[in-house]
GUKOL-366614 format. One record per residue (C-alpha): residue in three letters; y negated, z negated, x; residue number from 1. Coordinates in nm, 3 decimals. Layout:
BEGIN
+------+---------+---------+---------+------+
: resn :      yy :      zz :      xx : resi :
+------+---------+---------+---------+------+
:  ALA :       Y :       Z :       X :  NUM :
...
+------+---------+---------+---------+------+
This chain:
BEGIN
+------+---------+---------+---------+------+
: resn :      yy :      zz :      xx : resi :
+------+---------+---------+---------+------+
:  MET :  -1.439 :  -0.185 :   3.592 :    1 :
:  ARG :  -1.541 :  -0.191 :   3.224 :    2 :
:  ARG :  -1.180 :  -0.242 :   3.115 :    3 :
:  ALA :  -1.146 :  -0.532 :   3.359 :    4 :
:  ILE :  -1.461 :  -0.697 :   3.226 :    5 :
:  VAL :  -1.345 :  -0.654 :   2.866 :    6 :
:  SER :  -1.002 :  -0.800 :   2.951 :    7 :
:  VAL :  -1.148 :  -1.106 :   3.123 :    8 :
:  TRP :  -1.396 :  -1.158 :   2.840 :    9 :
:  LEU :  -1.123 :  -1.140 :   2.577 :   10 :
:  VAL :  -0.908 :  -1.403 :   2.748 :   11 :
:  ALA :  -1.200 :  -1.634 :   2.832 :   12 :
:  SER :  -1.363 :  -1.614 :   2.489 :   13 :
:  THR :  -1.032 :  -1.657 :   2.304 :   14 :
:  VAL :  -0.939 :  -1.970 :   2.497 :   15 :
:  THR :  -1.291 :  -2.120 :   2.488 :   16 :
:  LEU :  -1.356 :  -2.061 :   2.119 :   17 :
:  SER :  -1.003 :  -2.168 :   2.024 :   18 :
:  PHE :  -1.058 :  -2.500 :   2.198 :   19 :
:  PHE :  -1.396 :  -2.530 :   2.023 :   20 :
:  ALA :  -1.234 :  -2.459 :   1.685 :   21 :
:  LEU :  -0.974 :  -2.730 :   1.751 :   22 :
:  PHE :  -1.251 :  -2.973 :   1.845 :   23 :
:  ILE :  -1.433 :  -2.895 :   1.520 :   24 :
:  ALA :  -1.109 :  -2.953 :   1.327 :   25 :
:  LEU :  -1.097 :  -3.311 :   1.455 :   26 :
:  PHE :  -1.381 :  -3.395 :   1.220 :   27 :
:  GLY :  -1.198 :  -3.303 :   0.901 :   28 :
:  GLU :  -1.138 :  -2.993 :   0.690 :   29 :
:  ARG :  -1.349 :  -2.728 :   0.862 :   30 :
:  GLN :  -1.179 :  -2.402 :   0.770 :   31 :
:  GLU :  -1.502 :  -2.219 :   0.687 :   32 :
:  THR :  -1.664 :  -2.330 :   1.012 :   33 :
:  ILE :  -1.360 :  -2.211 :   1.207 :   34 :
:  HIS :  -1.375 :  -1.877 :   1.026 :   35 :
:  ARG :  -1.738 :  -1.839 :   1.132 :   36 :
:  ILE :  -1.630 :  -1.908 :   1.488 :   37 :
:  ALA :  -1.369 :  -1.633 :   1.453 :   38 :
:  ARG :  -1.637 :  -1.393 :   1.331 :   39 :
:  LEU :  -1.853 :  -1.481 :   1.632 :   40 :
:  TRP :  -1.553 :  -1.424 :   1.862 :   41 :
:  ALA :  -1.493 :  -1.080 :   1.711 :   42 :
:  ARG :  -1.857 :  -0.974 :   1.724 :   43 :
:  MET :  -1.896 :  -1.081 :   2.086 :   44 :
:  TYR :  -1.580 :  -0.900 :   2.190 :   45 :
:  LEU :  -1.681 :  -0.578 :   2.018 :   46 :
:  ALA :  -2.029 :  -0.599 :   2.174 :   47 :
:  VAL :  -1.883 :  -0.643 :   2.523 :   48 :
:  ALA :  -1.645 :  -0.350 :   2.458 :   49 :
:  GLY :  -1.934 :  -0.132 :   2.341 :   50 :
:  ILE :  -1.798 :  -0.092 :   1.989 :   51 :
:  LYS :  -2.007 :  -0.093 :   1.671 :   52 :
:  VAL :  -1.886 :  -0.143 :   1.313 :   53 :
:  ARG :  -2.031 :   0.040 :   1.015 :   54 :
:  THR :  -1.933 :  -0.100 :   0.674 :   55 :
:  GLY :  -1.980 :   0.083 :   0.345 :   56 :
:  GLY :  -1.907 :  -0.011 :  -0.015 :   57 :
:  LEU :  -2.000 :  -0.379 :   0.012 :   58 :
:  LYS :  -2.153 :  -0.361 :  -0.335 :   59 :
:  SER :  -1.794 :  -0.360 :  -0.464 :   60 :
:  ILE :  -1.758 :  -0.727 :  -0.371 :   61 :
:  THR :  -1.913 :  -0.911 :  -0.665 :   62 :
:  SER :  -1.665 :  -1.159 :  -0.810 :   63 :
:  PRO :  -1.415 :  -1.295 :  -0.558 :   64 :
:  PRO :  -1.143 :  -1.396 :  -0.497 :   65 :
:  TYR :  -0.978 :  -1.070 :  -0.399 :   66 :
:  VAL :  -0.672 :  -0.944 :  -0.220 :   67 :
:  PHE :  -0.807 :  -0.696 :   0.035 :   68 :
:  MET :  -0.557 :  -0.427 :   0.139 :   69 :
:  CYS :  -0.637 :  -0.221 :   0.447 :   70 :
:  ASN :  -0.471 :   0.050 :   0.654 :   71 :
:  HIS :  -0.379 :  -0.056 :   1.008 :   72 :
:  GLN :  -0.436 :   0.174 :   1.306 :   73 :
:  SER :  -0.522 :  -0.051 :   1.597 :   74 :
:  ALA :  -0.548 :  -0.408 :   1.723 :   75 :
:  LEU :  -0.923 :  -0.349 :   1.691 :   76 :
:  ASP :  -0.888 :  -0.360 :   1.312 :   77 :
:  ILE :  -0.871 :  -0.741 :   1.332 :   78 :
:  TYR :  -1.203 :  -0.765 :   1.515 :   79 :
:  ALA :  -1.367 :  -0.498 :   1.299 :   80 :
:  LEU :  -1.277 :  -0.672 :   0.972 :   81 :
:  LEU :  -1.390 :  -1.010 :   1.100 :   82 :
:  ALA :  -1.720 :  -0.861 :   1.215 :   83 :
:  GLY :  -1.776 :  -0.620 :   0.928 :   84 :
:  LEU :  -1.683 :  -0.815 :   0.614 :   85 :
:  PRO :  -1.953 :  -1.067 :   0.515 :   86 :
:  VAL :  -1.712 :  -1.284 :   0.314 :   87 :
:  SER :  -1.474 :  -1.557 :   0.416 :   88 :
:  PHE :  -1.105 :  -1.469 :   0.403 :   89 :
:  LYS :  -0.762 :  -1.574 :   0.522 :   90 :
:  TRP :  -0.515 :  -1.364 :   0.716 :   91 :
:  ILE :  -0.144 :  -1.353 :   0.648 :   92 :
:  ALA :  -0.018 :  -1.333 :   1.007 :   93 :
:  LYS :   0.324 :  -1.304 :   1.164 :   94 :
:  ARG :   0.483 :  -1.632 :   1.260 :   95 :
:  GLN :   0.486 :  -1.552 :   1.634 :   96 :
:  LEU :   0.106 :  -1.572 :   1.654 :   97 :
:  PHE :   0.111 :  -1.935 :   1.542 :   98 :
:  ALA :   0.336 :  -2.020 :   1.838 :   99 :
:  ILE :   0.073 :  -1.915 :   2.095 :  100 :
:  PRO :  -0.070 :  -2.229 :   2.258 :  101 :
:  VAL :  -0.432 :  -2.309 :   2.163 :  102 :
:  PHE :  -0.490 :  -1.979 :   1.976 :  103 :
:  GLY :  -0.201 :  -2.041 :   1.737 :  104 :
:  TRP :  -0.315 :  -2.395 :   1.673 :  105 :
:  ALA :  -0.668 :  -2.272 :   1.598 :  106 :
:  ILE :  -0.562 :  -2.010 :   1.344 :  107 :
:  LYS :  -0.346 :  -2.270 :   1.171 :  108 :
:  LYS :  -0.650 :  -2.498 :   1.144 :  109 :
:  ALA :  -0.844 :  -2.204 :   1.001 :  110 :
:  GLY :  -0.600 :  -2.198 :   0.709 :  111 :
:  TYR :  -0.439 :  -1.866 :   0.797 :  112 :
:  ILE :  -0.093 :  -1.822 :   0.652 :  113 :
:  SER :   0.221 :  -1.777 :   0.861 :  114 :
:  ILE :   0.490 :  -1.535 :   0.747 :  115 :
:  ASP :   0.836 :  -1.489 :   0.895 :  116 :
:  ARG :   0.926 :  -1.128 :   0.818 :  117 :
:  GLU :   1.282 :  -1.178 :   0.939 :  118 :
:  ASN :   1.351 :  -1.462 :   0.694 :  119 :
:  ALA :   1.333 :  -1.364 :   0.327 :  120 :
:  ARG :   1.324 :  -1.725 :   0.206 :  121 :
:  GLU :   1.039 :  -1.819 :   0.441 :  122 :
:  ALA :   0.851 :  -1.500 :   0.352 :  123 :
:  LEU :   0.873 :  -1.593 :  -0.016 :  124 :
:  LYS :   0.735 :  -1.939 :   0.066 :  125 :
:  ALA :   0.441 :  -1.773 :   0.245 :  126 :
:  ILE :   0.372 :  -1.557 :  -0.060 :  127 :
:  GLU :   0.377 :  -1.865 :  -0.285 :  128 :
:  GLU :   0.137 :  -2.048 :  -0.052 :  129 :
:  ALA :  -0.096 :  -1.748 :  -0.036 :  130 :
:  SER :  -0.090 :  -1.713 :  -0.415 :  131 :
:  LYS :  -0.189 :  -2.078 :  -0.449 :  132 :
:  ARG :  -0.474 :  -2.033 :  -0.201 :  133 :
:  ILE :  -0.603 :  -1.730 :  -0.392 :  134 :
:  ARG :  -0.599 :  -1.914 :  -0.723 :  135 :
:  GLU :  -0.803 :  -2.186 :  -0.551 :  136 :
:  GLY :  -1.066 :  -1.926 :  -0.456 :  137 :
:  ALA :  -0.960 :  -1.785 :  -0.118 :  138 :
:  ASN :  -0.978 :  -1.415 :  -0.032 :  139 :
:  ILE :  -0.673 :  -1.275 :   0.149 :  140 :
:  ILE :  -0.646 :  -0.969 :   0.376 :  141 :
:  ILE :  -0.318 :  -0.779 :   0.398 :  142 :
:  PHE :  -0.209 :  -0.473 :   0.593 :  143 :
:  PRO :   0.038 :  -0.327 :   0.340 :  144 :
:  GLU :   0.196 :  -0.101 :   0.603 :  145 :
:  GLY :   0.316 :  -0.413 :   0.784 :  146 :
:  THR :   0.248 :  -0.266 :   1.129 :  147 :
:  ARG :   0.009 :  -0.032 :   1.308 :  148 :
:  SER :   0.035 :   0.342 :   1.258 :  149 :
:  ALA :   0.087 :   0.540 :   1.579 :  150 :
:  ASP :  -0.069 :   0.864 :   1.451 :  151 :
:  GLY :  -0.332 :   0.731 :   1.210 :  152 :
:  LYS :  -0.142 :   0.840 :   0.899 :  153 :
:  LEU :  -0.049 :   0.581 :   0.639 :  154 :
:  LEU :   0.299 :   0.441 :   0.677 :  155 :
:  PRO :   0.515 :   0.342 :   0.377 :  156 :
:  PHE :   0.389 :   0.023 :   0.214 :  157 :
:  LYS :   0.579 :  -0.305 :   0.214 :  158 :
:  LYS :   0.616 :  -0.468 :  -0.127 :  159 :
:  GLY :   0.533 :  -0.826 :  -0.032 :  160 :
:  GLY :   0.154 :  -0.792 :  -0.054 :  161 :
:  PHE :   0.178 :  -0.639 :  -0.399 :  162 :
:  THR :   0.411 :  -0.913 :  -0.516 :  163 :
:  LEU :   0.144 :  -1.157 :  -0.399 :  164 :
:  ALA :  -0.137 :  -0.974 :  -0.577 :  165 :
:  LEU :   0.053 :  -0.963 :  -0.907 :  166 :
:  ARG :   0.142 :  -1.333 :  -0.881 :  167 :
:  ALA :  -0.217 :  -1.432 :  -0.808 :  168 :
:  MET :  -0.344 :  -1.183 :  -1.069 :  169 :
:  VAL :  -0.675 :  -1.114 :  -0.892 :  170 :
:  PRO :  -0.827 :  -0.771 :  -0.821 :  171 :
:  VAL :  -0.711 :  -0.571 :  -0.520 :  172 :
:  VAL :  -0.986 :  -0.419 :  -0.307 :  173 :
:  PRO :  -0.863 :  -0.119 :  -0.103 :  174 :
:  ILE :  -1.015 :  -0.075 :   0.243 :  175 :
:  GLY :  -1.004 :   0.230 :   0.468 :  176 :
:  ILE :  -1.063 :   0.195 :   0.841 :  177 :
:  TYR :  -1.135 :   0.499 :   1.054 :  178 :
:  GLY :  -1.203 :   0.532 :   1.428 :  179 :
:  SER :  -1.020 :   0.230 :   1.567 :  180 :
:  SER :  -0.709 :   0.422 :   1.677 :  181 :
:  ALA :  -0.916 :   0.664 :   1.884 :  182 :
:  LEU :  -1.075 :   0.372 :   2.069 :  183 :
:  GLN :  -0.756 :   0.168 :   2.117 :  184 :
:  PRO :  -0.432 :   0.340 :   2.013 :  185 :
:  LYS :  -0.118 :   0.146 :   1.930 :  186 :
:  GLY :   0.035 :   0.023 :   2.255 :  187 :
:  SER :  -0.299 :  -0.026 :   2.432 :  188 :
:  SER :  -0.421 :  -0.377 :   2.504 :  189 :
:  ILE :  -0.787 :  -0.292 :   2.571 :  190 :
:  PRO :  -1.023 :  -0.033 :   2.422 :  191 :
:  GLY :  -1.029 :   0.280 :   2.633 :  192 :
:  LYS :  -1.384 :   0.379 :   2.543 :  193 :
:  LYS :  -1.695 :   0.288 :   2.349 :  194 :
:  GLY :  -1.753 :   0.405 :   1.993 :  195 :
:  VAL :  -1.790 :   0.324 :   1.625 :  196 :
:  ILE :  -1.538 :   0.192 :   1.371 :  197 :
:  TYR :  -1.601 :   0.281 :   1.008 :  198 :
:  ILE :  -1.495 :   0.047 :   0.728 :  199 :
:  GLU :  -1.511 :   0.170 :   0.369 :  200 :
:  LEU :  -1.446 :  -0.060 :   0.071 :  201 :
:  GLY :  -1.329 :   0.085 :  -0.259 :  202 :
:  GLU :  -1.373 :  -0.035 :  -0.613 :  203 :
:  PRO :  -1.157 :  -0.335 :  -0.711 :  204 :
:  ILE :  -0.832 :  -0.249 :  -0.888 :  205 :
:  VAL :  -0.801 :  -0.492 :  -1.179 :  206 :
:  LEU :  -0.450 :  -0.628 :  -1.233 :  207 :
:  GLU :  -0.520 :  -0.828 :  -1.547 :  208 :
:  GLY :  -0.266 :  -0.743 :  -1.815 :  209 :
:  MET :  -0.013 :  -0.605 :  -1.567 :  210 :
:  ASP :   0.322 :  -0.755 :  -1.476 :  211 :
:  ARG :   0.558 :  -0.721 :  -1.181 :  212 :
:  SER :   0.729 :  -0.420 :  -1.334 :  213 :
:  GLN :   0.410 :  -0.223 :  -1.260 :  214 :
:  LYS :   0.422 :  -0.294 :  -0.886 :  215 :
:  THR :   0.499 :   0.068 :  -0.797 :  216 :
:  ARG :   0.200 :   0.190 :  -0.997 :  217 :
:  VAL :  -0.030 :  -0.054 :  -0.815 :  218 :
:  MET :   0.112 :   0.053 :  -0.478 :  219 :
:  ASP :   0.049 :   0.418 :  -0.561 :  220 :
:  ASP :  -0.308 :   0.349 :  -0.677 :  221 :
:  VAL :  -0.390 :   0.150 :  -0.363 :  222 :
:  ARG :  -0.242 :   0.420 :  -0.140 :  223 :
:  VAL :  -0.448 :   0.695 :  -0.302 :  224 :
:  ASP :  -0.766 :   0.489 :  -0.270 :  225 :
:  ILE :  -0.706 :   0.395 :   0.094 :  226 :
:  GLU :  -0.640 :   0.758 :   0.189 :  227 :
:  ALA :  -0.967 :   0.859 :   0.019 :  228 :
:  LEU :  -1.158 :   0.580 :   0.196 :  229 :
:  MET :  -1.013 :   0.680 :   0.534 :  230 :
:  ALA :  -1.132 :   1.035 :   0.468 :  231 :
:  LYS :  -1.476 :   0.900 :   0.379 :  232 :
:  GLY :  -1.489 :   0.714 :   0.710 :  233 :
:  GLU :  -1.383 :   1.030 :   0.893 :  234 :
:  SER :  -1.664 :   1.223 :   0.722 :  235 :
:  ALA :  -1.917 :   0.957 :   0.820 :  236 :
:  SER :  -1.794 :   0.975 :   1.178 :  237 :
:  GLY :  -1.823 :   1.353 :   1.183 :  238 :
:  ALA :  -2.173 :   1.340 :   1.037 :  239 :
:  ALA :  -2.281 :   1.090 :   1.304 :  240 :
:  GLU :  -2.146 :   1.313 :   1.580 :  241 :
:  ARG :  -2.330 :   1.616 :   1.443 :  242 :
:  ALA :  -2.661 :   1.431 :   1.399 :  243 :
:  PRO :  -2.931 :   1.518 :   1.656 :  244 :
:  ALA :  -2.989 :   1.256 :   1.926 :  245 :
:  GLY :  -3.228 :   0.986 :   1.814 :  246 :
:  HIS :  -3.137 :   1.016 :   1.445 :  247 :
+------+---------+---------+---------+------+
C-alpha cells in the first residue's frame, strides 16, 4: 500500500508542480522560482516516501559558483540533492528528459541544460552553454559516472564534466552520497523502504592555474575525494544504527 501511495503522489505532484512552474514562467524569467518549486517537489516526495536527508560539509560552500560532482547510486539522488543542498544549481540532464510533456518543458524553463550523449557535436554545444552559465554565476551539478552504479561502487568517470570544469575554471566540489541505493536500487521505480540518505560535501578543488592537459589529475583527485566522502556517509549511517533509541 505504501508503494502505491508513493507512486500516485510522485505522478500527481510532478504533473501539478510542473504545470505550476510553467504558469510562473509566463510572467518572465523565473528560473530561481522554478528551482524552489523543484526543491519543494523533492522534499514532499521524500517526506511521503519516509526518507530523510542528512547533509554534512556545507561550510565548504563559501564562494560560488561551483561545479558539484557527485557519485550516482539511485534515482533518489536527484531528490536528495534538491532537498539537501541549500544553494541554487542547474542540472545537466540527458536530452530524453526534455522531451517528456509538461515535465520536460518545466525543466527547460528552469534553465537546466540538455545534453545528447549520442551526438558529440551536440554534447560539445551543451558543455559550451554550461560553461557560459557558470561564468555568469550558476552552480552546476554533474554525475561524472554518467549513469547509476548497480553495486554502489564508483564507475569509471566520463571526461565531459571535467572538460567543462576546466573551461569554466571554477572550483570543483566533490560530493559523496550514501544510502540511496539501499532504499531504491538501480532498476527500481519506487523506494522499497524508509530510511536516511547521507550527503557529504568535500573541500573545493581549485582549478586556477591548471589547463586541460591536467584533466586526468583532476579526475583522480575528485575520485579519491568522492570515495572518502562515501565512506564518511557510510560511517555516519553505521553510527546512527548503533545509537540507542531516542538518541
